N, CA, C and O of each residue as an XYZ file, in Angstrom:
356
protein
N       7.657    -34.167    -53.502
C       6.361    -33.784    -53.504
C       5.473    -34.489    -52.598
O       4.385    -34.018    -52.267
N       5.915    -35.617    -52.187
C       5.083    -36.397    -51.273
C       4.835    -35.670    -49.764
O       3.818    -35.876    -49.101
N       5.834    -34.868    -49.378
C       5.783    -34.390    -48.073
C       4.798    -33.090    -48.079
O       4.332    -32.702    -47.007
N       4.522    -32.498    -49.160
C       3.742    -31.442    -49.173
C       2.208    -31.682    -48.566
O       1.721    -30.864    -47.786
N       1.552    -32.776    -48.956
C       0.191    -33.034    -48.285
C       0.270    -33.022    -46.683
O      -0.746    -32.787    -46.030
N       1.491    -33.280    -46.073
C       1.543    -33.209    -44.748
C       1.908    -31.928    -44.034
O       1.681    -31.595    -42.871
N       2.579    -31.237    -45.094
C       3.089    -29.876    -44.591
C       2.018    -28.830    -44.294
O       2.014    -28.113    -43.293
N       1.086    -28.820    -45.300
C       0.065    -27.931    -45.093
C      -0.885    -27.995    -43.849
O      -1.169    -26.997    -43.187
N      -1.338    -29.219    -43.597
C      -1.953    -29.326    -42.267
C      -1.119    -28.925    -41.128
O      -1.608    -28.281    -40.200
N       0.074    -29.261    -41.153
C       1.143    -29.005    -40.058
C       1.180    -27.530    -39.933
O       1.071    -27.008    -38.824
N       1.330    -26.820    -41.031
C       1.309    -25.272    -40.959
C       0.096    -24.611    -40.513
O       0.133    -23.606    -39.804
N      -0.952    -25.142    -40.903
C      -2.295    -24.683    -40.284
C      -2.504    -24.918    -38.868
O      -3.054    -24.085    -38.148
N      -2.030    -26.152    -38.414
C      -2.019    -26.345    -36.905
C      -1.014    -25.345    -36.140
O      -1.347    -24.858    -35.060
N       0.162    -25.072    -36.707
C       1.040    -24.225    -36.082
C       0.444    -22.743    -36.102
O       0.599    -21.986    -35.144
N      -0.179    -22.417    -37.146
C      -0.769    -21.049    -37.226
C      -1.873    -20.908    -36.194
O      -1.988    -19.908    -35.485
N      -2.604    -21.865    -36.150
C      -3.737    -21.792    -35.172
C      -3.188    -21.716    -33.732
O      -3.642    -20.912    -32.918
N      -2.249    -22.534    -33.464
C      -1.631    -22.528    -32.224
C      -0.976    -21.144    -31.807
O      -1.062    -20.692    -30.664
N      -0.343    -20.545    -32.806
C       0.247    -19.267    -32.653
C      -0.716    -18.185    -32.401
O      -0.494    -17.258    -31.623
N      -1.780    -18.334    -33.076
C      -2.827    -17.378    -32.936
C      -3.510    -17.446    -31.538
O      -3.798    -16.436    -30.895
N      -3.753    -18.766    -31.105
C      -4.224    -18.990    -29.743
C      -3.213    -18.439    -28.708
O      -3.675    -17.932    -27.686
N      -1.929    -18.492    -28.878
C      -0.955    -18.096    -27.991
C      -0.965    -16.633    -27.990
O      -0.849    -16.104    -26.884
N      -1.073    -15.941    -28.930
C      -1.159    -14.571    -28.959
C      -2.369    -13.889    -28.362
O      -2.334    -12.791    -27.807
N      -3.595    -14.747    -28.552
C      -4.765    -14.336    -28.023
C      -4.741    -14.447    -26.430
O      -5.179    -13.552    -25.707
N      -4.225    -15.553    -25.992
C      -3.977    -15.761    -24.453
C      -3.035    -14.861    -23.900
O      -3.228    -14.456    -22.753
N      -1.880    -14.422    -24.647
C      -0.938    -13.508    -24.292
C      -1.615    -12.020    -24.039
O      -1.450    -11.359    -23.014
N      -2.298    -11.684    -25.019
C      -3.137    -10.181    -24.986
C      -4.119    -10.374    -23.690
O      -4.197     -9.459    -22.871
N      -4.771    -11.428    -23.543
C      -5.874    -11.648    -22.402
C      -5.042    -11.498    -21.076
O      -5.446    -10.786    -20.157
N      -3.792    -12.239    -21.014
C      -3.114    -12.210    -19.614
C      -2.418    -10.785    -19.397
O      -2.258    -10.342    -18.259
N      -2.039    -10.137    -20.458
C      -1.469     -8.856    -20.242
C      -2.501     -8.019    -19.776
O      -2.243     -7.288    -18.820
N      -3.672     -7.993    -20.300
C      -4.796     -7.117    -19.924
C      -5.191     -7.385    -18.545
O      -5.462     -6.439    -17.805
N      -5.253     -8.667    -18.109
C      -5.508     -8.878    -16.783
C      -4.579     -8.536    -15.773
O      -4.925     -8.144    -14.659
N      -3.405     -8.674    -16.139
C      -2.224     -8.320    -15.171
C      -2.236     -6.741    -15.190
O      -2.074     -6.175    -14.109
N      -2.391     -6.087    -16.176
C      -2.472     -4.536    -16.183
C      -3.526     -4.211    -15.384
O      -3.282     -3.313    -14.579
N      -4.817     -4.751    -15.358
C      -5.835     -4.429    -14.597
C      -5.494     -4.631    -13.093
O      -5.749     -3.764    -12.257
N      -4.920     -5.789    -12.796
C      -4.587     -6.151    -11.387
C      -3.539     -5.033    -10.856
O      -3.620     -4.595     -9.709
N      -2.611     -4.631    -11.719
C      -1.541     -3.650    -11.294
C      -2.254     -2.436    -10.902
O      -2.027     -1.842     -9.848
N      -3.174     -2.059    -11.822
C      -3.816     -0.767    -11.594
C      -4.516     -0.814    -10.251
O      -4.436      0.159     -9.501
N      -5.229     -1.944     -9.897
C      -6.010     -2.129     -8.578
C      -5.153     -1.915     -7.513
O      -5.441     -1.186     -6.564
N      -3.894     -2.648     -7.652
C      -2.880     -2.660     -6.440
C      -2.376     -1.288     -6.368
O      -2.058     -0.841     -5.266
N      -2.269     -0.572     -7.418
C      -1.659      0.731     -7.325
C      -2.609      1.769     -6.666
O      -2.201      2.772     -6.081
N      -3.907      1.433     -6.817
C      -4.888      2.244     -6.191
C      -4.975      2.003     -4.675
O      -5.167      2.863     -3.815
N      -4.790      0.611     -4.489
C      -4.884      0.210     -2.881
C      -3.631      0.793     -2.159
O      -3.717      1.211     -1.005
N      -2.327      0.814     -2.948
C      -1.305      1.271     -2.490
C      -1.456      2.813     -2.129
O      -1.061      3.243     -1.046
N      -1.998      3.555     -3.009
C      -2.233      4.894     -2.826
C      -3.203      5.215     -1.598
O      -2.941      6.087     -0.769
N      -4.318      4.441     -1.568
C      -5.173      4.571     -0.465
C      -4.456      4.253      0.961
O      -4.645      4.966      1.946
N      -3.621      3.118      0.968
C      -2.904      2.901      2.228
C      -1.954      4.020      2.612
O      -1.804      4.360      3.785
N      -1.348      4.557      1.643
C      -0.351      5.642      1.821
C      -1.005      6.826      2.580
O      -0.485      7.371      3.553
N      -2.203      7.167      2.032
C      -3.079      8.119      2.581
C      -3.518      7.920      3.991
O      -3.450      8.829      4.818
N      -3.949      6.777      4.251
C      -4.333      6.165      5.501
C      -3.209      6.358      6.561
O      -3.384      6.829      7.685
N      -1.866      5.865      5.965
C      -0.636      5.864      6.876
C      -0.411      7.282      7.342
O      -0.179      7.556      8.519
N      -0.491      8.181      6.361
C      -0.278      9.617      6.556
C      -1.341     10.116      7.717
O      -0.916     10.801      8.648
N      -2.571      9.796      7.644
C      -3.599     10.263      8.453
C      -3.283      9.645      9.730
O      -3.362     10.373     10.720
N      -2.903      8.310      9.901
C      -2.600      7.812     11.243
C      -1.347      8.461     11.747
O      -1.357      8.756     12.943
N      -0.332      8.722     11.097
C       0.832      9.365     11.668
C       0.508     10.800     12.221
O       1.025     11.250     13.244
N      -0.399     11.469     11.442
C      -0.829     12.840     11.921
C      -1.610     12.588     13.033
O      -1.376     13.344     13.976
N      -2.654     11.574     13.247
C      -3.313     11.347     14.436
C      -2.425     10.969     15.542
O      -2.733     11.392     16.657
N      -1.393     10.255     15.423
C      -0.520      9.839     16.491
C       0.159     10.843     17.031
O       0.303     10.884     18.253
N       0.722     11.880     16.151
C       1.353     13.085     16.689
C       0.542     13.927     17.353
O       0.963     14.607     18.289
N      -0.712     13.966     16.934
C      -1.722     14.856     17.731
C      -2.076     14.332     19.115
O      -2.140     15.078     20.092
N      -2.313     12.961     19.166
C      -2.529     12.349     20.477
C      -1.515     12.418     21.429
O      -1.781     12.561     22.622
N      -0.199     12.315     20.943
C       1.071     12.354     21.732
C       1.656     13.756     22.123
O       2.580     13.846     22.932
N       1.089     14.840     21.524
C       1.672     16.123     21.723
C       1.700     16.415     23.129
O       0.891     15.952     23.934
N       2.745     17.274     23.441
C       2.885     17.631     24.747
C       1.834     18.627     25.287
O       1.560     18.603     26.487
N       1.290     19.418     24.530
C       0.159     20.209     24.781
C      -1.031     19.377     25.140
O      -1.724     19.700     26.105
N      -1.288     18.392     24.463
C      -2.429     17.464     24.656
C      -2.278     16.734     25.909
O      -3.232     16.621     26.679
N      -1.078     16.207     26.169
C      -0.764     15.465     27.485
C      -0.927     16.394     28.603
O      -1.498     15.987     29.615
N      -0.456     17.692     28.534
C      -0.495     18.592     29.583
C      -2.005     18.928     29.857
O      -2.435     19.002     31.008
N      -2.738     19.114     28.823
C      -4.138     19.389     28.825
C      -4.940     18.304     29.791
O      -5.618     18.589     30.778
N      -4.703     17.088     29.289
C      -5.249     15.987     29.852
C      -4.811     15.811     31.397
O      -5.620     15.495     32.269
N      -3.524     16.035     31.623
C      -3.066     16.022     33.024
C      -3.825     16.937     33.783
O      -4.387     16.532     34.800
N      -3.931     18.268     33.384
C      -4.627     19.265     34.053
C      -6.083     19.045     34.259
O      -6.605     19.345     35.333
N      -6.793     18.510     33.224
C      -8.259     18.356     33.268
C      -8.684     17.148     34.013
O      -9.482     17.196     34.949
N      -8.082     15.971     33.536
C      -8.631     14.642     34.169
C      -7.862     14.329     35.374
O      -8.487     13.753     36.264
N      -6.680     14.585     35.569
C      -6.034     14.242     36.768
C      -5.810     15.393     37.864
O      -5.325     15.196     38.978
N      -6.248     16.630     37.360
C      -5.985     17.716     38.433
C      -4.653     18.003     38.541
O      -4.360     18.573     39.592
N      -3.684     17.769     37.725
C      -2.297     17.992     38.040
C      -1.921     19.527     37.690
O      -2.447     20.094     36.732
N      -1.108     20.074     38.414
C      -0.510     21.242     38.230
C       1.051     21.425     38.129
O       1.774     20.543     38.590
N       1.539     22.437     37.595
C       2.997     22.735     37.830
C       3.304     22.935     39.300
O       2.508     23.590     39.972
N       4.380     22.430     39.846
C       4.668     22.772     41.174
C       5.166     24.238     41.305
O       5.721     24.837     40.385
N       4.919     24.753     42.521
C       5.440     26.266     42.812
C       6.841     26.270     43.027
O       7.383     25.253     43.460
N       7.471     27.266     42.783
C       9.004     27.148     43.139
C       9.309     26.712     44.557
O      10.275     25.982     44.779
N       8.574     27.107     45.447
C       8.971     26.761     46.908
C       8.732     25.260     47.036
O       9.165     24.677     48.030
N       8.030     24.567     46.033
C       7.666     23.016     46.093
C       8.758     22.354     45.602
O       8.930     21.179     45.924
N       9.743     23.076     44.667
C      10.738     22.316     44.034
C      11.973     22.104     44.859
O      12.518     22.987     45.522
N      12.363     20.874     44.765
C      13.647     20.574     45.520
C      14.650     20.247     44.613
O      14.336     19.437     43.742
N      15.992     20.769     44.612
C      17.025     20.518     43.779
C      17.883     19.425     44.557
O      18.250     19.570     45.723
N      18.131     18.413     43.837
C      19.015     17.391     44.455
C      20.294     17.308     43.655
O      20.271     17.221     42.428
N      21.469     17.336     44.398
C      22.674     17.360     43.780
C      23.325     16.016     43.826
O      23.270     15.321     44.841
N      23.906     15.663     42.797
C      24.415     14.197     42.777
C      25.697     14.162     43.629
O      26.310     13.105     43.780
């Protein structure tokens, strides 16, 4: 019976520590879940931006655009058949 006076305070301390650990665990889980949601939103935004950049890249590099710029800005034209020379290897 002598160990019982020490057992009760020990149990109370262990219960309080367990409650604090549960509380911290819940808080940490909520924080990490929130952070994961923010990162998922950022991932989605970056994926959308990447798609837009790919579309822009293909638009700027399209053959029609290059030909249009060559004609308008550089004054280039397709050579006439008589201006074409065929070189045999």
